[in-house]
C-alpha positions as CSV (number, residue, x, y, z in Angstrom):
1,M,2.3,-20.9,-3.8
2,F,2.6,-17.6,-1.9
3,E,0.5,-14.7,-1.1
4,A,2.2,-11.3,-1.2
5,K,0.6,-8.2,0.4
6,V,1.9,-4.9,-0.8
7,T,1.0,-1.8,1.3
8,I,1.7,1.5,-0.3
9,Q,1.6,4.9,1.4
10,L,2.7,8.4,0.6
11,K,6.1,9.4,2.0
12,K,6.2,11.8,4.9
13,G,5.8,15.3,3.7
14,I,3.9,14.4,0.5
15,S,0.4,16.0,0.4
16,D,-2.5,13.6,0.4
17,P,-5.4,15.5,-1.3
18,E,-7.7,12.4,-1.3
19,G,-7.1,11.9,2.5
20,A,-7.8,15.6,3.1
21,N,-11.0,15.6,1.1
22,T,-12.2,12.4,2.9
23,L,-11.5,14.1,6.2
24,K,-13.5,17.1,5.2
25,A,-16.4,14.8,4.2
26,I,-16.2,12.9,7.4
27,H,-16.4,16.2,9.4
28,L,-19.4,17.3,7.2
29,L,-21.1,14.0,8.1
30,G,-20.9,14.9,11.7
31,F,-17.8,13.1,12.9
32,P,-15.5,16.0,14.1
33,K,-13.4,13.8,16.4
34,V,-11.7,12.2,13.4
35,Q,-8.3,14.0,13.1
36,I,-6.3,12.3,10.4
37,V,-7.2,10.3,7.2
38,K,-4.4,8.7,5.2
39,T,-4.7,7.1,1.8
40,I,-3.2,3.7,1.8
41,R,-3.4,1.2,-1.1
42,T,-3.1,-2.6,-0.7
43,F,-2.5,-5.2,-3.4
44,D,-2.8,-8.9,-2.7
45,L,-0.9,-11.0,-5.2
46,I,-1.1,-14.8,-5.3
47,I,2.1,-16.1,-6.9
48,D,2.9,-19.6,-8.0
49,G,6.4,-20.5,-6.8
50,T,8.4,-22.6,-4.4
51,D,11.2,-20.2,-3.5
52,K,10.1,-17.4,-1.1
53,N,13.3,-15.3,-1.8
54,Q,12.6,-15.4,-5.6
55,V,9.0,-14.4,-5.0
56,K,10.1,-11.5,-2.8
57,K,12.5,-10.4,-5.6
58,D,9.8,-10.6,-8.2
59,V,7.3,-8.6,-6.1
60,E,10.0,-5.9,-5.4
61,Q,10.4,-5.6,-9.2
62,I,6.6,-5.3,-9.6
63,C,6.5,-2.6,-7.0
64,Q,9.4,-0.7,-8.5
65,R,8.4,-1.0,-12.1
66,L,4.6,-0.7,-11.8
67,L,2.8,-0.2,-8.5
68,T,4.8,2.6,-6.9
69,N,6.6,5.9,-7.7
70,P,9.8,5.9,-5.6
71,V,9.8,9.7,-5.4
72,I,6.5,9.8,-3.5
73,H,5.6,6.3,-2.2
74,H,6.9,4.1,0.6
75,Y,5.8,0.4,0.4
76,E,6.0,-2.7,2.5
77,I,5.8,-6.3,1.4
78,T,4.7,-9.3,3.4
79,I,4.9,-12.8,2.0
80,E,3.2,-15.9,3.4
81,E,3.1,-19.4,2.1
82,K,-0.3,-20.3,0.9
83,K,-1.5,-23.9,1.6
């Protein structure tokens, strides 16, 4: 069994309206020193399997077909064996 962690961010140059609005709200709350807020999504997947390479391939397919838009997103996958 494996735990796959997928972290998804917007590519450089893509606007992040959620991050921008959150930054404005943080400033309105009285925290003017905060300079940057980025929206990052994380998915944790628990996958039954014995072959780490196959699990990685499956998670890549899930990312490409469902979780991300390759035009605007960059993603990273980490896989650890779960005991």
